[in-house]
GULO-818194 format. One record per residue: residue number from 1; x, y, z of N, C-alpha, C in turn. Coordinates in Angstrom, 2 decimals, decimal comma, always signed. Layout:
<recs>
+-----+---------+---------+---------+---------+---------+---------+---------+---------+---------+
! pos !     n.u !     n.v !     n.w !    ca.u !    ca.v !    ca.w !     c.u !     c.v !     c.w !
+-----+---------+---------+---------+---------+---------+---------+---------+---------+---------+
! NUM !       X !       Y !       Z !       X !       Y !       Z !       X !       Y !       Z !
...
+-----+---------+---------+---------+---------+---------+---------+---------+---------+---------+
</recs>
This chain:
<recs>
+-----+---------+---------+---------+---------+---------+---------+---------+---------+---------+
! pos !     n.u !     n.v !     n.w !    ca.u !    ca.v !    ca.w !     c.u !     c.v !     c.w !
+-----+---------+---------+---------+---------+---------+---------+---------+---------+---------+
!   1 !  +18,45 !  -21,89 !   +2,96 !  +19,50 !  -21,80 !   +1,96 !  +18,97 !  -21,14 !   +0,70 !
!   2 !  +19,75 !  -20,27 !   +0,14 !  +19,39 !  -19,54 !   -1,07 !  +19,45 !  -20,48 !   -2,28 !
!   3 !  +18,42 !  -20,40 !   -3,10 !  +18,41 !  -21,22 !   -4,32 !  +18,38 !  -20,29 !   -5,52 !
!   4 !  +18,54 !  -20,87 !   -6,70 !  +18,54 !  -20,07 !   -7,92 !  +17,22 !  -19,35 !   -8,13 !
!   5 !  +16,13 !  -19,97 !   -7,69 !  +14,84 !  -19,33 !   -7,94 !  +14,51 !  -18,24 !   -6,92 !
!   6 !  +15,27 !  -18,14 !   -5,81 !  +15,07 !  -17,05 !   -4,87 !  +15,48 !  -15,76 !   -5,55 !
!   7 !  +14,69 !  -14,71 !   -5,35 !  +15,03 !  -13,47 !   -6,04 !  +14,69 !  -12,25 !   -5,20 !
!   8 !  +15,29 !  -11,15 !   -5,62 !  +15,04 !   -9,85 !   -5,02 !  +14,20 !   -9,07 !   -6,01 !
!   9 !  +13,08 !   -8,53 !   -5,55 !  +12,22 !   -7,75 !   -6,43 !  +12,55 !   -6,27 !   -6,22 !
!  10 !  +13,06 !   -5,65 !   -7,26 !  +13,37 !   -4,23 !   -7,24 !  +12,23 !   -3,50 !   -7,93 !
!  11 !  +11,62 !   -2,52 !   -7,25 !  +10,45 !   -1,86 !   -7,84 !  +10,76 !   -1,14 !   -9,15 !
!  12 !   +9,79 !   -1,21 !  -10,06 !   +9,87 !   -0,49 !  -11,33 !   +8,72 !   +0,52 !  -11,34 !
!  13 !   +8,94 !   +1,65 !  -11,97 !   +7,97 !   +2,75 !  -11,94 !   +6,61 !   +2,39 !  -12,52 !
!  14 !   +6,57 !   +1,61 !  -13,55 !   +5,31 !   +1,35 !  -14,24 !   +4,56 !   +0,15 !  -13,67 !
!  15 !   +5,02 !   -0,38 !  -12,55 !   +4,38 !   -1,54 !  -11,94 !   +3,93 !   -1,22 !  -10,52 !
!  16 !   +2,89 !   -1,92 !  -10,08 !   +2,41 !   -1,82 !   -8,71 !   +2,55 !   -3,21 !   -8,11 !
!  17 !   +3,41 !   -3,35 !   -7,13 !   +3,67 !   -4,66 !   -6,53 !   +2,74 !   -4,87 !   -5,35 !
!  18 !   +2,03 !   -6,00 !   -5,39 !   +1,07 !   -6,32 !   -4,33 !   +1,21 !   -7,78 !   -3,92 !
!  19 !   +0,86 !   -8,03 !   -2,68 !   +0,79 !   -9,41 !   -2,23 !   -0,50 !  -10,02 !   -2,76 !
!  20 !   -0,63 !  -11,33 !   -2,64 !   -1,88 !  -11,98 !   -3,07 !   -3,07 !  -11,41 !   -2,31 !
!  21 !   -2,87 !  -11,17 !   -1,00 !   -3,94 !  -10,62 !   -0,17 !   -4,28 !   -9,20 !   -0,60 !
!  22 !   -3,26 !   -8,41 !   -0,92 !   -3,48 !   -7,04 !   -1,37 !   -4,23 !   -7,00 !   -2,69 !
!  23 !   -3,88 !   -7,88 !   -3,61 !   -4,58 !   -7,96 !   -4,89 !   -6,05 !   -8,30 !   -4,67 !
!  24 !   -6,30 !   -9,25 !   -3,79 !   -7,68 !   -9,66 !   -3,50 !   -8,48 !   -8,49 !   -2,92 !
!  25 !   -7,87 !   -7,71 !   -2,00 !   -8,56 !   -6,56 !   -1,42 !   -8,90 !   -5,51 !   -2,48 !
!  26 !   -7,95 !   -5,24 !   -3,39 !   -8,21 !   -4,27 !   -4,46 !   -9,33 !   -4,75 !   -5,38 !
!  27 !   -9,30 !   -6,02 !   -5,75 !  -10,34 !   -6,57 !   -6,61 !  -11,71 !   -6,54 !   -5,94 !
!  28 !  -11,74 !   -6,85 !   -4,64 !  -13,01 !   -6,81 !   -3,90 !  -13,55 !   -5,39 !   -3,80 !
!  29 !  -12,67 !   -4,43 !   -3,57 !  -13,11 !   -3,03 !   -3,50 !  -13,68 !   -2,59 !   -4,84 !
!  30 !  -13,00 !   -2,94 !   -5,93 !  -13,48 !   -2,58 !   -7,26 !  -14,85 !   -3,20 !   -7,53 !
!  31 !  -15,00 !   -4,46 !   -7,20 !  -16,28 !   -5,15 !   -7,40 !  -17,38 !   -4,48 !   -6,59 !
!  32 !  -17,09 !   -4,13 !   -5,33 !  -18,08 !   -3,47 !   -4,47 !  -18,49 !   -2,12 !   -5,07 !
!  33 !  -17,51 !   -1,33 !   -5,51 !  -17,83 !   -0,02 !   -6,07 !  -18,66 !   -0,14 !   -7,34 !
!  34 !  -18,29 !   -1,09 !   -8,20 !  -19,03 !   -1,26 !   -9,46 !  -20,44 !   -1,80 !   -9,24 !
!  35 !  -20,56 !   -2,83 !   -8,39 !  -21,82 !   -3,56 !   -8,28 !  -22,74 !   -3,12 !   -7,15 !
!  36 !  -22,22 !   -2,40 !   -6,17 !  -23,06 !   -1,97 !   -5,05 !  -23,12 !   -0,44 !   -4,97 !
!  37 !  -21,97 !   +0,18 !   -4,85 !  -21,94 !   +1,62 !   -4,61 !  -22,42 !   +2,43 !   -5,81 !
!  38 !  -21,94 !   +2,07 !   -7,00 !  -22,35 !   +2,80 !   -8,20 !  -23,87 !   +2,79 !   -8,38 !
!  39 !  -24,55 !   +1,62 !   -8,29 !  -26,02 !   +1,62 !   -8,40 !  -26,70 !   +2,40 !   -7,28 !
!  40 !  -26,16 !   +2,34 !   -6,06 !  -26,75 !   +3,11 !   -4,96 !  -26,71 !   +4,60 !   -5,24 !
!  41 !  -25,57 !   +5,09 !   -5,71 !  -25,42 !   +6,52 !   -6,00 !  -26,32 !   +6,91 !   -7,17 !
!  42 !  -26,41 !   +6,08 !   -8,16 !  -27,27 !   +6,35 !   -9,31 !  -28,72 !   +6,46 !   -8,85 !
!  43 !  -29,12 !   +5,59 !   -7,96 !  -30,48 !   +5,62 !   -7,41 !  -30,72 !   +6,91 !   -6,62 !
!  44 !  -29,72 !   +7,32 !   -5,84 !  -29,85 !   +8,57 !   -5,08 !  -29,98 !   +9,77 !   -6,01 !
!  45 !  -29,23 !   +9,76 !   -7,10 !  -29,33 !  +10,85 !   -8,08 !  -30,73 !  +10,91 !   -8,68 !
!  46 !  -31,24 !   +9,76 !   -9,09 !  -32,59 !   +9,71 !   -9,68 !  -33,64 !  +10,18 !   -8,69 !
!  47 !  -33,53 !   +9,73 !   -7,45 !  -34,49 !  +10,13 !   -6,42 !  -34,43 !  +11,63 !   -6,16 !
!  48 !  -33,23 !  +12,20 !   -6,14 !  -33,08 !  +13,64 !   -5,90 !  -33,71 !  +14,44 !   -7,04 !
!  49 !  -33,54 !  +13,99 !   -8,28 !  -34,12 !  +14,68 !   -9,43 !  -35,63 !  +14,60 !   -9,37 !
!  50 !  -36,17 !  +13,42 !   -9,06 !  -37,62 !  +13,23 !   -9,05 !  -38,28 !  +13,99 !   -7,90 !
!  51 !  -37,66 !  +13,99 !   -6,72 !  -38,33 !  +14,61 !   -5,59 !  -38,18 !  +16,11 !   -5,53 !
!  52 !  -37,10 !  +16,64 !   -6,07 !  -36,87 !  +18,07 !   -5,90 !  -36,93 !  +18,85 !   -7,21 !
!  53 !  -36,96 !  +18,18 !   -8,31 !  -37,09 !  +18,86 !   -9,60 !  -35,95 !  +19,81 !   -9,91 !
!  54 !  -36,01 !  +21,04 !   -9,43 !  -35,00 !  +22,06 !   -9,71 !  -33,65 !  +21,63 !   -9,15 !
!  55 !  -32,65 !  +21,51 !  -10,00 !  -31,35 !  +21,02 !   -9,57 !  -30,42 !  +22,12 !   -9,07 !
!  56 !  -30,71 !  +23,37 !   -9,41 !  -29,82 !  +24,47 !   -9,05 !  -29,65 !  +24,61 !   -7,53 !
!  57 !  -30,69 !  +24,40 !   -6,78 !  -30,61 !  +24,54 !   -5,32 !  -31,06 !  +23,25 !   -4,64 !
!  58 !  -30,47 !  +22,16 !   -5,03 !  -30,86 !  +20,86 !   -4,52 !  -29,65 !  +20,22 !   -3,82 !
!  59 !  -29,55 !  +20,34 !   -2,49 !  -28,38 !  +19,80 !   -1,78 !  -28,25 !  +18,28 !   -1,88 !
!  60 !  -29,36 !  +17,57 !   -1,94 !  -29,30 !  +16,12 !   -2,07 !  -28,68 !  +15,71 !   -3,40 !
!  61 !  -29,06 !  +16,44 !   -4,45 !  -28,51 !  +16,17 !   -5,78 !  -27,02 !  +16,48 !   -5,81 !
!  62 !  -26,65 !  +17,63 !   -5,23 !  -25,23 !  +18,02 !   -5,22 !  -24,39 !  +17,01 !   -4,45 !
!  63 !  -24,89 !  +16,55 !   -3,32 !  -24,15 !  +15,56 !   -2,52 !  -24,02 !  +14,25 !   -3,29 !
!  64 !  -25,08 !  +13,82 !   -3,95 !  -25,04 !  +12,57 !   -4,73 !  -24,07 !  +12,72 !   -5,91 !
!  65 !  -24,01 !  +13,89 !   -6,53 !  -23,07 !  +14,12 !   -7,64 !  -21,63 !  +14,06 !   -7,14 !
!  66 !  -21,37 !  +14,65 !   -5,95 !  -20,01 !  +14,58 !   -5,38 !  -19,63 !  +13,14 !   -5,08 !
!  67 !  -20,56 !  +12,39 !   -4,52 !  -20,27 !  +10,98 !   -4,21 !  -20,06 !  +10,19 !   -5,50 !
!  68 !  -20,86 !  +10,48 !   -6,52 !  -20,69 !   +9,80 !   -7,80 !  -19,30 !  +10,08 !   -8,37 !
!  69 !  -18,85 !  +11,32 !   -8,29 !  -17,52 !  +11,68 !   -8,80 !  -16,44 !  +10,93 !   -8,03 !
!  70 !  -16,61 !  +10,83 !   -6,72 !  -15,63 !  +10,10 !   -5,90 !  -15,60 !   +8,62 !   -6,30 !
!  71 !  -16,77 !   +8,00 !   -6,38 !  -16,87 !   +6,57 !   -6,71 !  -16,28 !   +6,30 !   -8,09 !
!  72 !  -16,65 !   +7,11 !   -9,07 !  -16,13 !   +6,90 !  -10,43 !  -14,62 !   +7,12 !  -10,49 !
!  73 !  -14,13 !   +8,11 !   -9,74 !  -12,68 !   +8,35 !   -9,69 !  -11,94 !   +7,18 !   -9,06 !
!  74 !  -12,50 !   +6,64 !   -7,98 !  -11,86 !   +5,50 !   -7,31 !  -11,90 !   +4,26 !   -8,21 !
!  75 !  -12,98 !   +4,07 !   -8,94 !  -13,06 !   +2,94 !   -9,87 !  -11,96 !   +3,05 !  -10,92 !
!  76 !  -11,78 !   +4,24 !  -11,49 !  -10,72 !   +4,44 !  -12,48 !   -9,34 !   +4,20 !  -11,88 !
!  77 !   -9,14 !   +4,68 !  -10,65 !   -7,86 !   +4,49 !   -9,97 !   -7,58 !   +3,00 !   -9,73 !
!  78 !   -8,59 !   +2,26 !   -9,27 !   -8,41 !   +0,83 !   -9,03 !   -8,16 !   +0,07 !  -10,33 !
!  79 !   -8,89 !   +0,42 !  -11,38 !   -8,67 !   -0,24 !  -12,67 !   -7,24 !   -0,01 !  -13,15 !
!  80 !   -6,73 !   +1,21 !  -12,97 !   -5,36 !   +1,52 !  -13,36 !   -4,36 !   +0,73 !  -12,51 !
!  81 !   -4,58 !   +0,72 !  -11,21 !   -3,69 !   -0,03 !  -10,32 !   -3,66 !   -1,51 !  -10,70 !
!  82 !   -4,84 !   -2,08 !  -10,92 !   -4,92 !   -3,51 !  -11,24 !   -4,28 !   -3,82 !  -12,60 !
!  83 !   -4,34 !   -2,87 !  -13,53 !   -3,72 !   -3,11 !  -14,83 !   -2,19 !   -3,13 !  -14,72 !
!  84 !   -1,65 !   -2,52 !  -13,67 !   -0,20 !   -2,47 !  -13,47 !   +0,26 !   -3,44 !  -12,38 !
!  85 !   -0,67 !   -4,18 !  -11,81 !   -0,36 !   -5,02 !  -10,65 !   +0,53 !   -6,21 !  -11,02 !
!  86 !   +1,52 !   -6,41 !  -10,18 !   +2,39 !   -7,58 !  -10,26 !   +2,33 !   -8,23 !   -8,88 !
!  87 !   +1,91 !   -9,48 !   -8,84 !   +1,79 !  -10,17 !   -7,56 !   +3,17 !  -10,65 !   -7,12 !
!  88 !   +3,50 !  -10,32 !   -5,89 !   +4,78 !  -10,72 !   -5,32 !   +4,67 !  -12,17 !   -4,86 !
!  89 !   +5,54 !  -13,00 !   -5,38 !   +5,60 !  -14,40 !   -4,95 !   +6,47 !  -14,45 !   -3,70 !
!  90 !   +5,85 !  -14,35 !   -2,54 !   +6,60 !  -14,26 !   -1,28 !   +7,31 !  -15,57 !   -0,93 !
!  91 !   +6,99 !  -16,65 !   -1,62 !   +7,63 !  -17,94 !   -1,34 !   +9,06 !  -18,02 !   -1,87 !
!  92 !   +9,35 !  -17,24 !   -2,92 !  +10,65 !  -17,35 !   -3,56 !  +11,50 !  -16,09 !   -3,43 !
!  93 !  +11,28 !  -15,34 !   -2,38 !  +12,06 !  -14,11 !   -2,19 !  +13,42 !  -14,42 !   -1,56 !
!  94 !  +14,37 !  -13,61 !   -1,89 !  +15,72 !  -13,75 !   -1,35 !  +15,73 !  -13,45 !   +0,14 !
!  95 !  +16,57 !  -14,18 !   +0,85 !  +16,80 !  -13,89 !   +2,27 !  +18,15 !  -13,19 !   +2,44 !
!  96 !  +18,78 !  -12,87 !   +1,32 !  +20,09 !  -12,24 !   +1,36 !  +20,04 !  -10,73 !   +1,14 !
!  97 !  +18,94 !  -10,22 !   +0,57 !  +18,85 !   -8,80 !   +0,25 !  +17,39 !   -8,37 !   +0,32 !
!  98 !  +17,14 !   -7,18 !   +0,86 !  +15,78 !   -6,67 !   +1,01 !  +15,25 !   -6,20 !   -0,34 !
!  99 !  +14,05 !   -6,67 !   -0,68 !  +13,37 !   -6,24 !   -1,90 !  +11,89 !   -6,09 !   -1,61 !
! 100 !  +11,11 !   -5,86 !   -2,64 !   +9,66 !   -5,77 !   -2,48 !   +9,14 !   -7,10 !   -1,93 !
! 101 !   +8,29 !   -7,01 !   -0,92 !   +7,70 !   -8,21 !   -0,33 !   +8,53 !   -8,85 !   +0,76 !
! 102 !   +9,75 !   -8,35 !   +0,97 !  +10,61 !   -8,94 !   +2,01 !  +10,02 !   -8,69 !   +3,39 !
! 103 !  +10,09 !   -9,73 !   +4,21 !   +9,74 !   -9,61 !   +5,63 !  +11,06 !   -9,47 !   +6,37 !
! 104 !  +11,20 !   -8,36 !   +7,07 !  +12,48 !   -8,01 !   +7,64 !  +12,35 !   -7,81 !   +9,15 !
! 105 !  +13,21 !   -8,45 !   +9,91 !  +13,30 !   -8,20 !  +11,35 !  +14,39 !   -7,16 !  +11,53 !
! 106 !  +14,02 !   -6,05 !  +12,17 !  +14,96 !   -4,95 !  +12,34 !  +15,05 !   -4,53 !  +13,81 !
! 107 !  +16,19 !   -3,93 !  +14,13 !  +16,38 !   -3,30 !  +15,42 !  +16,41 !   -1,80 !  +15,14 !
! 108 !  +15,55 !   -1,07 !  +15,83 !  +15,46 !   +0,37 !  +15,60 !  +15,94 !   +1,09 !  +16,86 !
! 109 !  +16,89 !   +2,01 !  +16,67 !  +17,41 !   +2,81 !  +17,77 !  +17,09 !   +4,27 !  +17,49 !
! 110 !  +16,50 !   +4,91 !  +18,48 !  +16,22 !   +6,34 !  +18,41 !  +17,46 !   +7,08 !  +18,88 !
! 111 !  +18,02 !   +7,92 !  +18,06 !  +19,27 !   +8,60 !  +18,40 !  +19,09 !   +9,63 !  +19,50 !
! 112 !  +17,88 !  +10,17 !  +19,67 !  +17,64 !  +11,17 !  +20,71 !  +17,44 !  +10,51 !  +22,07 !
! 113 !  +16,44 !   +9,65 !  +22,15 !  +16,09 !   +9,04 !  +23,42 !  +16,85 !   +7,77 !  +23,73 !
! 114 !  +17,67 !   +7,31 !  +22,78 !  +18,44 !   +6,08 !  +22,94 !  +17,56 !   +4,87 !  +23,21 !
! 115 !  +16,31 !   +4,90 !  +22,74 !  +15,43 !   +3,74 !  +22,91 !  +15,76 !   +2,72 !  +21,84 !
! 116 !  +15,42 !   +1,47 !  +22,11 !  +15,72 !   +0,37 !  +21,20 !  +14,51 !   -0,54 !  +21,12 !
! 117 !  +14,14 !   -0,94 !  +19,92 !  +13,05 !   -1,91 !  +19,78 !  +13,30 !   -2,81 !  +18,58 !
! 118 !  +12,78 !   -4,02 !  +18,69 !  +12,87 !   -4,99 !  +17,60 !  +11,49 !   -5,03 !  +16,94 !
! 119 !  +11,46 !   -4,94 !  +15,61 !  +10,20 !   -4,97 !  +14,88 !  +10,31 !   -5,87 !  +13,67 !
! 120 !   +9,18 !   -6,45 !  +13,31 !   +9,07 !   -7,20 !  +12,06 !   +8,27 !   -6,33 !  +11,10 !
! 121 !   +8,84 !   -6,07 !   +9,93 !   +8,15 !   -5,26 !   +8,93 !   +8,19 !   -5,97 !   +7,59 !
! 122 !   +7,29 !   -5,56 !   +6,71 !   +7,26 !   -6,09 !   +5,35 !   +7,30 !   -4,90 !   +4,41 !
! 123 !   +8,13 !   -4,98 !   +3,38 !   +8,24 !   -3,90 !   +2,40 !   +7,19 !   -4,14 !   +1,31 !
! 124 !   +6,25 !   -3,20 !   +1,18 !   +5,16 !   -3,31 !   +0,22 !   +5,03 !   -2,00 !   -0,55 !
! 125 !   +4,16 !   -1,99 !   -1,55 !   +3,92 !   -0,74 !   -2,29 !   +3,05 !   +0,18 !   -1,44 !
! 126 !   +2,97 !   +1,42 !   -1,85 !   +2,16 !   +2,39 !   -1,10 !   +0,68 !   +2,00 !   -1,12 !
! 127 !   +0,27 !   +1,21 !   -2,09 !   -1,12 !   +0,75 !   -2,18 !   -1,49 !   -0,12 !   -0,98 !
! 128 !   -0,55 !   -0,89 !   -0,48 !   -0,81 !   -1,82 !   +0,63 !   -0,28 !   -1,34 !   +1,97 !
! 129 !   +0,47 !   -0,26 !   +1,98 !   +1,15 !   +0,18 !   +3,19 !   +0,16 !   +0,38 !   +4,35 !
! 130 !   +0,55 !   -0,12 !   +5,51 !   -0,21 !   +0,04 !   +6,74 !   +0,79 !   -0,07 !   +7,89 !
! 131 !   +1,43 !   +1,06 !   +8,24 !   +2,49 !   +1,02 !   +9,25 !   +2,08 !   +0,38 !  +10,58 !
! 132 !   +0,82 !   +0,53 !  +10,97 !   +0,37 !   -0,08 !  +12,23 !   +0,43 !   -1,61 !  +12,17 !
! 133 !   +0,34 !   -2,17 !  +10,98 !   +0,44 !   -3,62 !  +10,81 !   +1,84 !   -4,05 !  +10,39 !
! 134 !   +2,78 !   -3,10 !  +10,38 !   +4,15 !   -3,43 !  +10,00 !   +4,37 !   -3,51 !   +8,51 !
! 135 !   +3,43 !   -3,00 !   +7,71 !   +3,56 !   -3,02 !   +6,25 !   +4,02 !   -1,63 !   +5,82 !
! 136 !   +5,30 !   -1,54 !   +5,46 !   +5,96 !   -0,27 !   +5,18 !   +6,11 !   -0,07 !   +3,67 !
! 137 !   +5,73 !   +1,12 !   +3,21 !   +5,84 !   +1,44 !   +1,78 !   +7,29 !   +1,50 !   +1,34 !
! 138 !   +7,55 !   +0,99 !   +0,17 !   +8,89 !   +1,07 !   -0,41 !   +9,27 !   +2,52 !   -0,71 !
! 139 !   +8,30 !   +3,42 !   -0,72 !   +8,57 !   +4,83 !   -1,00 !   +8,71 !   +5,66 !   +0,28 !
! 140 !   +8,49 !   +5,05 !   +1,42 !   +8,67 !   +5,75 !   +2,70 !  +10,17 !   +5,86 !   +2,98 !
! 141 !  +10,57 !   +6,77 !   +3,88 !  +11,99 !   +6,87 !   +4,19 !  +12,60 !   +5,54 !   +4,67 !
! 142 !  +11,87 !   +4,81 !   +5,49 !  +12,38 !   +3,53 !   +6,00 !  +12,44 !   +2,50 !   +4,87 !
! 143 !  +11,38 !   +2,40 !   +4,08 !  +11,35 !   +1,45 !   +2,97 !  +12,45 !   +1,71 !   +1,97 !
! 144 !  +12,63 !   +2,97 !   +1,60 !  +13,69 !   +3,32 !   +0,64 !  +15,07 !   +2,97 !   +1,19 !
! 145 !  +15,26 !   +3,23 !   +2,49 !  +16,57 !   +2,98 !   +3,10 !  +16,89 !   +1,48 !   +3,17 !
! 146 !  +15,88 !   +0,65 !   +3,33 !  +16,11 !   -0,79 !   +3,49 !  +16,26 !   -1,54 !   +2,17 !
! 147 !  +15,65 !   -1,04 !   +1,10 !  +15,73 !   -1,74 !   -0,19 !  +17,18 !   -1,95 !   -0,61 !
! 148 !  +17,49 !   -3,19 !   -0,96 !  +18,83 !   -3,53 !   -1,43 !  +19,83 !   -3,83 !   -0,33 !
! 149 !  +19,44 !   -3,64 !   +0,93 !  +20,36 !   -3,89 !   +2,04 !  +20,33 !   -5,37 !   +2,44 !
! 150 !  +21,34 !   -5,75 !   +3,23 !  +21,52 !   -7,15 !   +3,63 !  +21,51 !   -7,27 !   +5,15 !
! 151 !  +21,27 !   -8,50 !   +5,65 !  +21,34 !   -8,68 !   +7,10 !  +22,67 !   -8,20 !   +7,66 !
! 152 !  +22,60 !   -7,49 !   +8,77 !  +23,80 !   -6,93 !   +9,39 !  +24,02 !   -5,48 !   +9,02 !
! 153 !  +23,46 !   -5,04 !   +7,87 !  +23,61 !   -3,63 !   +7,47 !  +22,89 !   -2,72 !   +8,46 !
! 154 !  +23,46 !   -1,53 !   +8,67 !  +22,85 !   -0,50 !   +9,51 !  +22,66 !   +0,73 !   +8,65 !
! 155 !  +21,45 !   +1,30 !   +8,70 !  +21,17 !   +2,51 !   +7,94 !  +20,64 !   +3,59 !   +8,87 !
! 156 !  +20,99 !   +4,82 !   +8,56 !  +20,47 !   +5,97 !   +9,30 !  +19,32 !   +6,53 !   +8,47 !
! 157 !  +18,18 !   +6,75 !   +9,12 !  +16,99 !   +7,21 !   +8,41 !  +16,42 !   +8,44 !   +9,12 !
! 158 !  +16,11 !   +9,45 !   +8,32 !  +15,44 !  +10,63 !   +8,88 !  +13,94 !  +10,44 !   +8,74 !
! 159 !  +13,27 !  +10,47 !   +9,89 !  +11,81 !  +10,37 !   +9,92 !  +11,29 !  +11,65 !  +10,58 !
! 160 !   +9,97 !  +11,89 !  +10,55 !   +9,46 !  +13,13 !  +11,13 !   +9,89 !  +13,39 !  +12,59 !
! 161 !  +10,10 !  +12,33 !  +13,36 !  +10,49 !  +12,49 !  +14,77 !  +11,99 !  +12,70 !  +14,96 !
! 162 !  +12,76 !  +12,63 !  +13,89 !  +14,20 !  +12,77 !  +13,98 !  +14,91 !  +11,65 !  +13,25 !
! 163 !  +16,15 !  +11,40 !  +13,62 !  +16,92 !  +10,33 !  +12,97 !  +16,90 !   +9,07 !  +13,81 !
! 164 !  +16,88 !   +7,94 !  +13,09 !  +16,94 !   +6,64 !  +13,75 !  +17,99 !   +5,79 !  +13,03 !
! 165 !  +18,49 !   +4,81 !  +13,75 !  +19,37 !   +3,81 !  +13,15 !  +18,59 !   +2,52 !  +13,05 !
! 166 !  +18,68 !   +1,87 !  +11,91 !  +18,00 !   +0,59 !  +11,71 !  +19,04 !   -0,46 !  +11,33 !
! 167 !  +19,10 !   -1,53 !  +12,12 !  +19,97 !   -2,65 !  +11,82 !  +19,09 !   -3,79 !  +11,33 !
! 168 !  +19,47 !   -4,36 !  +10,19 !  +18,72 !   -5,51 !   +9,66 !  +19,23 !   -6,75 !  +10,37 !
! 169 !  +18,35 !   -7,38 !  +11,12 !  +18,70 !   -8,58 !  +11,85 !  +18,53 !   -9,82 !  +11,00 !
! 170 !  +17,44 !   -9,86 !  +10,22 !  +17,18 !  -11,04 !   +9,39 !  +16,16 !  -10,69 !   +8,30 !
! 171 !  +16,23 !  -11,40 !   +7,22 !  +15,22 !  -11,34 !   +6,17 !  +14,56 !  -12,70 !   +6,17 !
! 172 !  +13,25 !  -12,69 !   +6,39 !  +12,52 !  -13,95 !   +6,54 !  +11,61 !  -14,17 !   +5,34 !
! 173 !  +11,22 !  -15,42 !   +5,15 !  +10,29 !  -15,75 !   +4,06 !   +8,88 !  -15,71 !   +4,59 !
+-----+---------+---------+---------+---------+---------+---------+---------+---------+---------+
</recs>
């Protein structure tokens, strides 16, 4: 039964919506990059400078610099994501309308091959999306089509393989 505290989370541009598990993974990745990867790359840079001297034609140094740029870029990206992170309280989500964090049971029909399948998916941000695990980005064609819909609604979605029909069977907690 729907209560007053049940709610639908509609994504906002300046926020990144994550589950508790997703937040933990982002924080762990940031910690690993800061405390393990960054020192490793720094050590590789120092070793390359000491062993080869001339930096102009030093492939080890160039590779370490590229890796350093990647690591530092990812650290900045994670810090930005975490500063905008809003944890989705999956316990109090509405079962009447699809929003961020909703677990949705859907029936998918392929209009070409007339195939039919039932799937359980969860609407998440692109940061957590993993289609193989049923975690669909709110910015994907399927995620966008389902946001705001209710059980029983049918939507037509264009995906790379063609058009499909998706019927919302249930929204679960």
